C-alpha positions as CSV (number, residue, x, y, z in Angstrom):
1,M,123.5,103.8,92.6
2,S,124.0,104.2,96.3
3,G,122.6,107.2,97.9
4,L,120.7,108.5,94.8
5,K,117.0,108.5,94.3
6,P,115.4,107.4,91.0
7,Y,115.1,110.2,88.4
8,S,112.4,112.8,88.6
9,L,111.9,116.2,87.1
10,E,112.0,117.8,90.6
11,G,115.2,115.8,91.3
12,W,116.8,117.1,88.1
13,E,116.0,120.7,89.1
14,A,117.4,120.1,92.5
15,V,120.6,118.6,91.1
16,K,121.2,121.7,89.0
17,L,120.8,124.0,92.0
18,L,123.0,121.9,94.2
19,T,125.7,121.6,91.6
20,S,125.7,125.4,91.3
21,W,125.9,125.7,95.1
22,F,128.9,123.2,95.4
23,Q,130.5,125.0,92.5
24,R,130.4,128.3,94.4
25,I,131.6,127.0,97.8
26,D,134.3,124.8,96.3
27,K,135.4,127.5,93.8
28,L,135.1,125.2,90.9
29,S,135.1,126.1,87.2
30,H,132.9,124.5,84.6
31,Q,136.0,122.5,83.5
32,D,136.5,121.2,87.0
33,I,132.9,120.0,87.3
34,G,133.2,118.5,83.8
35,M,136.1,116.4,84.9
36,K,134.2,115.1,87.9
37,V,131.0,114.1,86.0
38,G,132.6,113.1,82.6
39,R,131.5,116.1,80.6
40,N,133.4,118.9,78.9
41,R,133.4,122.6,79.9
42,A,131.0,123.7,77.2
43,T,128.4,121.0,77.9
44,V,128.4,121.7,81.7
45,S,127.3,125.3,81.0
46,S,124.4,124.1,78.8
47,D,123.5,121.2,81.2
48,L,123.0,123.6,84.2
49,S,120.8,125.9,82.1
50,R,118.8,123.0,80.5
51,P,115.1,123.4,81.0
52,P,113.2,120.3,82.3
53,S,112.0,118.0,79.5
54,N,111.8,114.5,81.0
55,S,114.0,113.2,78.2
56,Q,116.4,110.2,78.3
57,T,119.4,112.6,78.0
58,E,118.1,114.4,81.1
59,R,117.8,111.2,83.0
60,R,121.4,110.3,82.2
61,L,122.6,113.8,83.3
62,F,120.6,113.4,86.6
63,E,122.6,110.2,87.3
64,L,126.0,111.7,86.3
65,Y,125.6,114.9,88.4
66,G,123.5,113.2,91.1
67,K,126.3,110.7,91.8
68,W,128.8,113.4,92.1
69,I,126.6,115.3,94.5
70,A,126.0,112.1,96.6
71,D,129.8,111.5,96.7
72,R,130.5,115.2,97.5
73,T,128.2,115.2,100.5
74,K,130.2,112.3,102.0
75,Q,133.3,114.5,102.1
76,S,131.7,117.0,104.5
77,L,128.7,115.5,106.3
78,K,127.1,118.8,107.3
79,C,125.1,121.0,105.0
80,P,123.0,124.1,105.6
81,R,119.4,123.4,106.8
82,Y,118.0,125.6,104.0
83,L,119.3,123.1,101.4
84,R,117.5,120.1,102.9
85,S,114.4,120.3,100.6
86,L,116.8,120.1,97.6
87,F,118.7,117.1,99.0
88,E,115.3,115.4,99.7
89,E,114.6,115.4,96.0
90,V,118.0,113.8,95.2
91,L,119.2,111.6,98.0
92,T,117.7,108.5,99.6
93,E,116.6,108.6,103.2
94,E,119.7,106.8,104.4
95,A,122.0,109.3,102.6
96,L,120.0,112.2,103.9
97,K,120.4,111.1,107.5
98,A,124.1,111.1,107.1
99,I,124.2,114.8,106.4
100,Y,121.3,115.8,108.7
101,P,121.8,113.3,111.6
102,E,119.9,115.3,114.2
103,E,117.1,116.6,112.0
104,R,113.6,115.1,112.1
105,F,110.6,115.9,110.0
106,K,108.0,117.6,112.1
107,G,104.4,118.3,111.5
108,R,102.8,121.5,112.9
109,T,99.8,121.0,115.2
110,G,98.5,122.6,118.3
111,D,99.9,119.8,120.4
112,S,103.6,119.8,121.1
113,R,103.5,116.0,121.7
114,E,102.0,115.4,118.3
115,R,104.7,117.7,116.7
116,E,107.4,115.4,118.1
117,E,105.7,112.3,116.9
118,N,105.1,113.5,113.3
119,R,108.1,112.6,111.1
120,F,107.2,114.3,107.8
121,E,106.3,117.7,106.5
122,V,104.4,117.0,103.3
123,V,102.5,120.3,103.4
124,T,104.6,123.4,104.0
125,D,102.4,126.4,103.4
126,S,102.2,128.3,106.7
127,V,98.7,129.6,106.2
128,T,97.4,126.1,105.5
129,L,99.2,124.6,108.5
130,E,97.6,127.1,110.9
131,R,94.2,127.2,109.3
132,S,91.3,126.2,111.6
133,S,88.4,127.2,109.4
134,G,86.3,128.5,112.3
135,Y,86.1,125.1,114.1
136,G,87.6,124.6,117.5
137,V,87.6,120.8,117.1
138,D,86.6,118.7,114.2
139,N,85.2,115.4,115.5
140,H,83.2,114.4,112.5
141,P,82.5,110.6,112.7
142,I,83.7,110.1,109.1
143,R,87.3,110.8,110.2
144,Y,87.3,108.0,112.8
145,D,85.1,105.5,111.1
146,P,87.4,102.8,109.6
147,D,85.1,102.8,106.6
148,G,85.2,106.5,106.4
149,L,88.0,109.0,105.6
150,P,90.9,106.7,106.5
151,R,90.2,104.7,103.3
152,L,90.8,107.8,101.3
153,Y,94.1,108.5,102.9
154,G,97.2,108.3,100.7
155,L,97.8,108.9,97.0
156,S,95.0,109.1,94.4
157,I,94.9,110.0,90.7
158,L,92.5,112.8,89.8
159,V,91.2,112.9,86.2
160,R,89.3,115.9,84.9
161,P,88.7,117.7,81.6
162,S,91.4,120.2,80.9
163,N,90.9,123.7,79.5
164,E,94.1,123.3,77.6
165,S,94.2,121.8,74.1
166,V,96.5,119.2,72.7
167,E,97.4,118.3,69.1
168,V,95.7,115.3,67.5
169,I,96.8,113.8,64.2
170,Q,93.9,112.9,61.9
171,A,93.7,109.9,59.6
172,D,94.7,112.1,56.6
173,G,97.8,113.4,58.5
174,S,96.4,116.8,59.3
175,E,96.7,118.2,62.8
176,V,93.7,119.5,64.8
177,L,93.4,120.8,68.4
178,E,91.1,119.2,70.9
179,Y,90.6,119.7,74.6
180,G,92.8,117.4,76.7
181,V,92.3,115.4,79.8
182,S,94.2,116.4,82.9
183,V,95.8,113.9,85.3
184,S,96.8,115.1,88.7
185,L,98.1,113.5,91.9
186,L,96.2,114.0,95.1
187,N,97.8,113.2,98.5
188,I,95.4,113.1,101.4
189,V,98.0,113.0,104.2
190,P,97.3,110.4,107.0
191,E,97.3,112.2,110.3
192,Y,99.9,109.7,111.6
193,V,102.2,111.2,109.0
194,Q,101.3,114.9,109.4
195,A,98.4,116.6,111.1
196,G,96.9,120.0,110.8
197,V,95.5,122.1,113.6
198,H,92.0,120.7,113.5
199,H,91.8,119.0,110.1
200,P,93.6,116.5,107.9
201,L,95.9,118.0,105.2
202,F,96.1,117.4,101.5
203,K,98.4,118.2,98.6
204,L,97.4,118.3,94.9
205,R,100.0,118.4,92.1
206,Q,98.8,119.3,88.5
207,R,100.9,119.9,85.4
208,G,99.9,121.7,82.2
209,T,100.9,121.1,78.6
210,G,103.8,123.5,78.9
211,R,105.2,121.5,81.8
212,N,104.1,124.2,84.2
213,I,103.6,122.7,87.7
214,I,101.1,123.9,90.3
215,D,101.0,122.5,93.8
216,V,97.9,123.1,95.9
217,E,98.0,122.6,99.6
218,G,95.0,122.7,102.0
219,I,92.8,121.1,104.6
220,V,90.2,118.3,104.4
221,L,86.7,119.1,105.7
222,C,84.4,116.2,106.5
223,Q,80.6,116.7,106.0
224,D,77.7,114.3,106.2
225,D,77.7,113.2,102.6
226,R,80.9,114.6,101.1
227,I,84.5,115.5,101.8
228,V,85.6,119.1,100.9
229,L,89.2,120.0,100.0
230,S,89.9,123.7,100.6
231,G,93.4,125.0,99.6
232,R,95.4,127.4,97.7
233,D,98.1,127.2,95.0
234,D,101.8,127.8,95.8
235,G,102.4,130.6,93.4
236,Q,99.6,133.1,93.0
237,K,98.0,132.0,96.3
238,R,94.6,131.6,94.6
239,N,92.0,129.5,96.2
240,M,90.9,126.0,95.1
241,L,87.8,124.1,96.4
242,A,86.8,120.5,95.6
243,S,83.8,118.5,96.7
244,I,84.0,114.7,96.7
245,Y,80.7,113.0,97.0
246,F,81.2,110.3,99.7
247,R,79.4,107.0,99.6
248,K,80.4,104.7,102.4
249,D,80.0,101.5,100.3
250,A,82.2,103.1,97.6
251,A,84.8,104.1,100.2
252,I,85.0,100.5,101.6
253,N,86.3,99.3,98.2
254,Y,88.1,102.4,97.2
255,R,91.7,101.3,97.8
256,N,91.2,97.5,97.6
257,K,89.6,95.2,95.0
258,G,87.3,92.6,96.5
259,N,84.9,89.8,95.6
260,G,86.0,90.0,92.0
261,R,85.0,93.7,91.8
262,A,87.2,96.5,90.5
263,S,88.3,99.2,92.9
264,E,85.7,101.9,93.3
265,S,86.1,105.3,91.9
266,L,84.8,108.5,93.5
267,Y,83.3,111.6,91.8
268,G,83.4,115.2,92.6
269,V,83.4,118.8,91.3
270,M,86.3,121.3,91.5
271,L,86.6,125.0,91.6
272,G,90.2,125.7,90.9
273,V,93.1,127.4,89.2
274,S,94.5,126.0,86.0
275,N,98.1,126.0,85.0
276,S,97.4,128.9,82.7
277,K,96.3,130.8,85.9
278,N,92.6,130.9,84.9
279,H,89.8,129.9,87.3
280,F,87.8,126.9,86.2
281,C,85.0,124.6,87.3
282,S,84.8,121.0,86.2
283,L,83.8,117.5,87.2
284,F,86.5,114.9,88.1
285,T,86.9,111.3,88.8
286,L,89.2,109.9,91.6
287,F,91.1,106.6,91.5
288,A,93.2,105.1,94.3
289,L,96.9,104.8,93.2
290,P,97.9,101.2,93.9
291,G,100.5,101.0,96.6
292,G,99.8,104.7,97.4
293,L,99.1,104.3,101.2
294,L,101.8,104.0,103.8
295,Q,100.5,102.4,107.0
296,G,101.7,103.9,110.3
297,S,103.4,100.7,111.2
298,D,105.5,101.0,108.0
299,L,107.1,104.4,108.8
300,Q,110.1,102.7,110.3
301,N,110.3,100.1,107.5
302,E,112.9,101.1,105.0
303,A,111.7,98.7,102.3
304,A,108.1,99.9,102.7
305,M,109.3,103.5,102.5
306,E,111.3,103.0,99.4
307,A,108.3,101.1,97.7
308,F,106.0,104.0,98.6
309,Q,108.6,106.5,97.3
310,R,108.6,104.7,93.9
311,R,104.8,104.9,93.7
312,Y,104.9,108.6,94.7
313,D,107.5,109.4,92.0
314,A,105.5,107.5,89.4
315,G,102.4,109.4,90.3
316,R,104.1,112.8,90.1
317,N,105.8,111.9,86.8
318,A,102.4,110.9,85.3
319,T,100.7,114.2,85.9
320,G,100.0,116.3,82.8
321,V,97.4,116.9,80.0
322,F,96.9,114.1,77.6
323,R,94.8,113.1,74.6
324,E,91.8,111.1,75.6
325,R,92.9,108.2,73.4
326,D,96.2,108.1,75.4
327,L,94.6,108.2,78.8
328,A,94.0,104.5,79.3
329,G,97.7,103.8,78.7
330,V,98.8,106.5,81.2
331,L,96.5,105.1,83.9
332,A,97.3,101.4,83.1
333,A,101.1,102.2,83.6
334,L,100.2,103.3,87.2
335,G,98.3,100.1,87.8
336,I,94.8,101.5,87.2
337,D,93.5,99.3,84.5
338,D,89.8,99.5,85.1
339,A,89.2,103.2,84.7
340,K,87.9,103.4,81.1
341,R,84.1,103.3,81.9
342,E,84.3,105.7,84.8
343,V,86.4,108.2,82.8
344,A,84.2,108.0,79.8
345,A,81.0,108.6,81.9
346,M,82.6,111.6,83.6
347,L,83.8,113.2,80.3
348,K,80.4,112.6,78.7
349,K,78.7,114.5,81.6
350,S,81.3,117.2,81.3
351,R,80.8,117.7,77.6
352,S,77.1,118.2,78.0
353,S,78.1,121.4,79.9
354,R,81.5,122.7,78.7
355,I,84.1,123.3,81.3
356,F,83.6,126.8,82.8
357,S,86.7,129.0,82.7
358,V,87.2,132.7,83.2
359,A,90.4,134.7,82.9
360,V,90.9,137.3,85.6
């Protein structure tokens, strides 16, 4: 389907907002829109108010309305800049360039030359982008050692115990509640994609049982034996802190399997904010998402960009809280098929000291 990205929950939300916007500026009725997308007047109203559910019906609606939006943009190749973030969730890069031909993604750093070179804006929180954390310059050797932080760049899957419960069906058919396991997507942004003032940037996406999404944006601090993520969530602006224990030999094999060995996983501890807005402290395990690192040389390669986008979408769609018995299947679908032992070890340690959570 030319010009339209693959389905995602964020894309469906953007499609509904863009449909409403075109409806207003084109003075269209629900019946007019229904004729364009092959729906009747009554269903258009319910479609546009439909909450996200990640269902097959929703995927079909995304394609119907999304195709109309992609075709509609070709009629007037100029749209307000404030709608760009919505179009980015719906349209391919090629289609986006057609309606924003002179726009470029820009990172915000203290160097104007770097700002021109950066093409993307993954992190958008203004406080995060200007944060310097008391350091004039961060020249920690881990950042520039090829066996250091660069191997952790890109997309990773973060697994931790959740303080939300999920339903489990017993052998006798009865239902009980047990604590779930949370799967989140961590993006440590390569500095050739977007740079902070003095530190690399990261973005963490987590999703609760009620489909409530929290995005945390922040900076990456390198220390002698660990990497620290310091950020805040996009809603309540509460702080999150994560410490990743850094072993150089583990980092060497973190993103690539070698010598018959499985990819390494990393361990850490997080002080954060749950989707229920409670503070919590828990252990976590980190796995590299296969295909989740875009090299600087690939930024101009359309095929490489599309492949990375597919991995990025898969990682975002996989976030959530799951039963422990379902976790192996969730990770295997992402290409992480050697995680069972590491996850089991982390959960065992976590259960010996129950996840700490406090409502404020």
